[in-house]
C-alpha positions as CSV (number, residue, x, y, z in Angstrom):
1,M,9.1,164.9,-42.5
2,G,8.3,168.4,-43.3
3,K,8.9,169.0,-47.5
4,Q,9.4,166.2,-49.7
5,D,10.2,166.6,-53.5
6,K,7.7,163.6,-55.3
7,S,8.3,162.1,-58.7
8,P,5.6,161.3,-61.2
9,E,4.6,157.7,-61.2
10,A,4.6,155.8,-64.7
11,D,1.0,157.6,-65.6
12,G,2.5,161.0,-65.0
13,K,0.7,161.5,-61.8
14,F,1.7,162.3,-58.5
15,R,0.2,160.4,-55.4
16,W,0.6,160.8,-51.5
17,R,-1.5,160.6,-48.6
18,G,-2.3,163.6,-46.5
19,K,-3.1,164.3,-43.2
20,N,-5.8,161.6,-41.7
21,N,-5.0,159.4,-44.5
22,E,-6.9,161.5,-47.5
23,S,-5.6,160.7,-50.7
24,V,-4.2,162.9,-52.9
25,T,-3.4,162.9,-56.8
26,F,-1.8,165.7,-58.8
27,E,-1.5,166.0,-62.3
28,F,-0.4,168.9,-64.8
29,V,-3.0,169.9,-67.1
30,N,0.0,169.6,-69.7
31,S,1.8,166.6,-69.0
32,G,5.1,167.9,-70.6
33,D,5.0,170.5,-67.6
34,K,6.3,167.7,-65.2
35,D,9.7,167.8,-67.0
36,T,9.9,171.6,-66.3
37,H,8.6,171.6,-62.7
38,I,9.1,170.3,-59.1
39,V,6.4,169.3,-57.2
40,E,7.0,169.3,-53.4
41,Q,4.9,167.7,-50.9
42,L,4.5,169.3,-47.7
43,T,3.2,167.5,-44.2
44,D,3.0,168.5,-40.5
45,D,3.1,172.0,-39.7
46,D,4.6,173.1,-43.2
47,I,1.1,172.6,-44.5
48,T,-0.3,175.4,-43.1
49,A,3.0,177.5,-42.1
50,K,2.5,180.0,-45.2
51,I,-1.6,180.4,-44.7
52,P,-2.4,183.4,-42.8
53,S,-4.0,183.2,-39.7
54,A,-7.0,185.0,-40.9
55,Q,-7.8,182.0,-43.0
56,Q,-7.3,179.3,-40.4
57,K,-11.3,179.1,-40.2
58,A,-14.5,179.0,-42.2
59,P,-16.5,182.0,-42.2
60,S,-18.7,180.0,-40.1
61,G,-15.9,180.3,-37.6
62,S,-15.2,176.4,-37.7
63,S,-11.5,175.7,-37.6
64,I,-10.3,174.1,-41.1
65,N,-8.6,171.0,-41.0
66,W,-5.7,171.5,-43.9
67,F,-4.9,168.0,-44.8
68,T,-2.8,168.6,-47.7
69,G,-0.1,171.3,-48.7
70,F,2.3,171.5,-51.5
71,S,4.6,173.5,-53.6
72,V,5.0,173.6,-57.6
73,Y,8.4,175.0,-58.5
74,R,9.7,176.2,-61.8
75,K,13.1,174.0,-62.6
76,S,16.1,175.6,-63.8
77,N,19.2,173.3,-64.1
78,G,17.5,170.9,-61.8
79,Q,16.9,173.4,-59.1
80,K,13.8,174.9,-57.8
81,S,13.3,178.5,-59.1
82,G,10.6,180.3,-57.9
83,Y,6.8,179.3,-57.4
84,A,5.2,178.1,-60.7
85,D,2.2,179.7,-62.5
86,V,1.1,176.5,-64.1
87,N,-2.5,174.8,-64.5
88,Y,-2.5,171.6,-62.4
89,D,-5.7,169.3,-61.2
90,V,-5.5,168.0,-57.5
91,T,-7.9,165.0,-57.3
92,L,-9.6,164.3,-54.1
93,A,-12.1,161.8,-52.9
94,F,-14.6,164.6,-51.6
95,D,-16.9,163.4,-48.7
96,S,-20.4,164.9,-48.9
97,A,-20.6,165.1,-45.1
98,K,-17.6,167.8,-45.2
99,Q,-17.3,171.1,-46.4
100,Y,-14.0,171.7,-48.2
101,W,-11.8,175.1,-48.5
102,V,-8.9,175.5,-50.6
103,Y,-6.2,178.2,-50.2
104,D,-4.5,179.6,-53.3
105,G,-3.8,183.2,-52.2
106,Q,-7.2,183.6,-51.0
107,L,-9.7,181.0,-49.1
108,R,-12.5,179.5,-51.4
109,Q,-14.7,176.8,-51.3
110,P,-14.3,174.3,-54.4
111,T,-17.0,175.1,-57.0
112,N,-20.1,172.4,-57.8
113,A,-18.3,171.5,-60.9
114,E,-15.2,170.7,-59.1
115,L,-16.8,168.9,-56.3
116,N,-18.9,167.0,-58.9
117,S,-15.6,166.1,-60.8
118,G,-13.4,165.4,-57.8
119,K,-10.5,167.8,-59.2
120,V,-9.9,171.2,-58.0
121,R,-7.9,173.2,-60.9
122,F,-5.3,175.7,-59.4
123,N,-2.6,177.7,-61.2
124,K,-0.4,179.0,-58.5
125,G,2.3,177.2,-57.0
126,D,1.8,177.2,-53.3
127,P,-1.8,176.1,-52.3
128,A,-3.4,174.0,-49.4
129,V,-6.9,171.8,-49.0
130,G,-8.6,171.2,-46.4
131,S,-12.3,170.6,-44.7
132,V,-14.4,171.2,-41.7
133,P,-15.8,168.2,-40.5
């Protein structure tokens, strides 16, 4: 499948299933941003294509299973116009048995507040989310 532009559902949220059937909900903090940006879901090898190989493993040495990746672009004349710098939340069903990682220019774990809320806040246009079983 590779890359697929997503459209918001009636409630303004974007939803899809990542690898391993992980449920992902994407939502702009400012709901009007859905009209000025394009959300692209990444699948298969495209999820990890831009993550540096040094960031493919957790500090423990365990491989990270990157299960969702996406890109957020500014929209100009209906076309993608560079990665966006816009606030958005990604809601996930965190499993307490897993260790989660996000890559948004640097590898980091979600904060306790993010894990407790089930939402990770991003502001870069090309992140990924994964876990170590």
